[in-house]
Phi, psi and omega in degrees: 000322180296321179296322180297314179296321179296317179297318178297322180294316179296318178299321180296317179296317181298317179297317180298315179295323179296318179295318178296318181293327179292320180288317181214095185294335180064183175206163179231128179252125180243121181245133178223099184066238179268000183257141178230155176220135182235132177212162183290156180296322181297315180295324179296317181296317180297316179296321180297318179294317180297318179296318180298315180297319180297314180298319180297315181296318180297317180297318179296320178297321179294316181295314180295320178296324179294322182265006183298317180301315180291324178294319178295321178297318179295322179296316178298321179295319178297321179297316179295320179295321177296319178295318179295323179294320178297317180294322178298315179298317178298317181297318180293324177294315179297322179296316180294330181272358177084013177269081192296318182296312179295320180299313180299317182296313180296321186291330184252356187296316180233038184295333180296336179260001183287144176281343181229065183299334179300315179297318180300311185290319180294320179292321177296324177297321178294321179296318178295323178299318180294335178270004179060047177235079185296335180294313178293323177303310181295326178295317178296321179295320177296319178294322177298316179295322182289321186273344181232088177295137182093354179256018183301321182296314180297320181294315181294324179295317176297319180299315180297319180296316180290323177297321180295316179296324183280355179086010177274072191293318182294317179294318179297319180297317180299318179294317182291323178297320178295317178295321181294325179293328180272329180223078186293345182253007183292122187300315185289327176296316179296319179297313181295322177299314179299318181296316184285326175296323178294317181294324179275356182056038177267077191291327179296316178293321179295322179299325182294329184262000178301318177302322178291322177299321180288316184296316184266005176052051185282327177234168183293162179298322180295315179295320180296317180297316179294321180296317179296320178296316181295316182301310182290325177297315182292324178293325174294319179297317180299316178299322179293316180296330177280350179073025184252103184295317181297321177294324178297315179295321179296321178297321178293323179292334179278350177289130178304147184304316178300326181284330177294335178279352178291131186295319181295325177292318179296320178298314183295316180297321179297316178300318180295319177298318179294325178299325179264015177060028177268068188292320181296319178295320179296319180298319181294319180297313182295316182299315182291323180292319182287348173292330182265320184221142176268132183212125184295325181294319177293322177298317178299314180296328180299328179287344179268352182279133177248080182285168180284350180232076184296331179297313180294323179299318178294318180297320178299314181294323180292335176293338180280353183293331184299116182084356181229034185297336183250024178275111186296328180290316179295319179295322176296316179298317179296322177298317179296317181293324177294322175300317182294330178269007178061032175263079191297319182294313179296321180300315180297319180297314181296317182294319178293325177294321178298315179294326179295327179280313180207118180289125181229144181296323180290330176294317176297321179298315179297319179294321177299316179296325178294317179296324174297319179297325180271008178059048174236078187296326181296312178296321180299315180297320180297315180293319179298319182295315179296323179294319179295317178297320180290324180297325179295330178278323186284315187050053182291144173285149177285115185288351177264354183286145177266100186282143179291155180282141176283118181238158359271163175268314183282150178293153182284162177267124182276000000 
């Protein structure tokens, strides 16, 4: 529309000038020394316009011709960048579709002309990782670092992630420790550190970064609670395996109070104390825990504790009978404690009552041992036989065993 108005305006001026020239053509006199030239005003204007247009066209051709090499170079550069952009898009699509070989080829084919070589190299490193070619992966990461100054952190983070996925735990840990020292609050660095500490079962190091995991909300509350439980449980287990009672007690003291009230933690700590023959400490833990919560496994463990004051231990257990007269586990525990106090009649009554509520192989075993103590071998043999037959059906887990933790807790790195 603008061109139309411009053409109409020029046409209007031309018509106006033609009418003026028709009414009064005028003339122009040009003198050069002794020579003169006379021509009409209209012809002069036309010649002046033609000369101006000619000079303008010549000047434009000269200017364009002078800048043609650089313009051609810029055009070629744009063409190469478009080609590199197309290959990058193809490579990323192939990577997303799991075609690792094609993805790697597209991503590096024209990477020198790419506007985003960092993306090309990092994506190519992931494609090489998927093909299980760590040498090419590391080469792409090195090229990414070389071609993009200031992107070292991103390159190292990608390197650590790929090393972790490939099972190069020591190398990944070294990279992550370096990144953590420069950016101690970086969420993904903290997550990867937690993941690798879990895989390496480095519970002490994992314990140190739990406050940061909690503060920055890097994992869910459920995962954090389970991770914290596992860390303290494993540190208690390590102290037990080393046979160091003081270290075991210190590890328990470092467990947060809400977690110490957890029944599974109390059960595990009690088993560990019994493993190191710390019966008085185990008795105190079970007694205090059962004041807050009733738990059959702790009640069962209480019957295995040989404290220095068996009378008080028996009295404590008998106080739990109120409202639990038909609890087979409590009756079994009372039978064991009565045996330890040499109260043979009461022991027999409790054990028979336990079997009457629920027949258990360990109850038959205790009764058999009691009959041996009372020099009644026939009854002892009968109870042992019944216990063995029942044990084959029950396949009970050993309640004193320190079971390994189910790992992993944290999600894997894809």
